[in-house]
C-alpha positions, 0 to 999 in steps of 0.5 A: 497472530499472524507469523504463527498462522503463516508457519502451516505455510511451505513456501516453496510449496506454495510455490510449486502449487502456483506453478501446477495450476492448469487452464482447468483450475482457471476456469473453476476459479472464474465459474465461482463468485466466492474463491478461496486462496487456491482459487486465487493461486490460479488465477495469479498464476502463469495458467490465468494468462489466456483468461486476462479479459475474461478476468478483466471483465468480472473485475470491472463488473464487482467493482462497479457493484462495490465502488460505482464509478468513483475514485478514491483520492489520496496524497502522501506527505513525508514527514521525515526520512530519518531511519534506523533500518538498513534495508538494501532496496530503500533510498532512506537506508540508514548508510546512504548518505543523504541530508537527513530531514525531520519537519519540525511542527511548523513545517508540517503545518506549511505542508498542509496548507501547500497541499490544501492549494493542489486540490480539495485533498480530503485523504492525507497519507502520513510518511515516515522513516523508522527512528523512534527517537525522532520520528516516534509515537510521541512526534506522530501524535504531534503531527496528527494534531496538526494536520486534522485541521486541514484533513478529515481522513489521516492515515500513516506510513511508519513504523509498527507500533505496539497495540497501545500506541496505535490506539493512542494515535487512534485518540488523535485522530488517527483513521488508518494505517498502511504497512507493507510486509515487503516480502513473506520469505521469512528465510530470506527477509533478514538479507533485504533488512540486515539491521534494524527493527525492521529486520524483524520479521515476526514483529512487522508481520504481527503489526497488523494484528496489534492494528486489528487490536487497536482498532484502526478503522483501515488497514493498508497492505502490500507486498514489494514487487522485486524481491522475491517470486511475486506470485508467492509473496501475494498468495501469502499476503491473500492468505494474510488479508483472509486472515485478517477479516476473519479476526478484525472483521469491523476493520477496512483493508486496502492493498497496493502492489508497488513494482520496485524502482532502482534506489540509491545505492545502486539497488536494482528489482531482482524480479520484474513484474510487467504491466500485464502481469500487474493487471492480472494481480489487480483482477485476481485480488478483485475476484477474491475480494469484491471489498478490498480498496485497491490503491495505485500510487504514482509509481505507475504511469499516466497511461497505465493508471487509465486503463486500469482505472475502470477495471479494479483499481479504487483509490490513486494518490497524484500531485505526490511528492516523496522528500519532506517538505516537498511540496513546500520548496524543493529540498534537498533531501532524497526522494524515497522512490521516483514519480513516474506520473508527475501530473497534478491533481487537478490533471489527474480529476479531469482523466477521471473525469473524462473516463466517465469516473468521480474523483472522490476527495473525502469518503468516509467519515468517523461521524458515520460509522 
């Protein structure tokens, strides 16, 4: 399990290693076609900031080689904001006084029909808070079966589960799983997740192994930018990605770097990542892993997403509603995060075409596997 692998790496030593990188280390990394994690750390270090243009050109080249001029489109559907966790930064925090909503199967069907009217989406991301009694495996299995006639590619972003549960959902139509580790800083992890199943660091970080063991077709990873030092967190995630590729090589992978927004309850990000730094991270991941899908959500604004589209990003969400039932009506339930790109799917697709790229609504089918 990766929790054992992670013990080999000290957080503070990793931070010092990144800070010690020089321009010479960056140039050495840029001359290589296949990078080590140490090379990756040079590219996300402060020493790499003067090399952004060169990194952008290489990132553009590798992205074109692997993905062509395409952007894969997806849309999230929130089915429940009921949650037993007490994450201090999240609007769904168990202690927050908000209307808790878990959609019925009739409501899930209505959301699917509303989404189909927004655009020809085939990639649906099903999102839920972590409340096993209300939105556990049985509930998710029903949701998948309702959604399957409407969408060809179903991904979930829900509580980490046992390997057998993932395997069961794969049999019910599941294609992918997205899970954010939030932070790889085991020493401080509990500070952000004081109660609930999410408070158990090893259970969460080893969830990716359980996904791989269950044969999940695609695994999405990410850390929450704003909790701890983002450079160290992303170095740990690069190590995690390398480990997963070695052990579950049949699986496809994606990465995401969500920058924190203020949340219900007054939590403010501890660390702020600038647009230039997010661009640097995006380029570094593309140079580190030429095949990984790099995803930007509607957390990012339209201009920045458009600029990054040609330089490494390969999938985007559009038309997102981040509260349960948000596509059918304007519900009372709280959004999980504030959307920065409110454009319609058609407007996003039109802008993609204007930039010479193609919006891909469906890019994979199990029949071709």
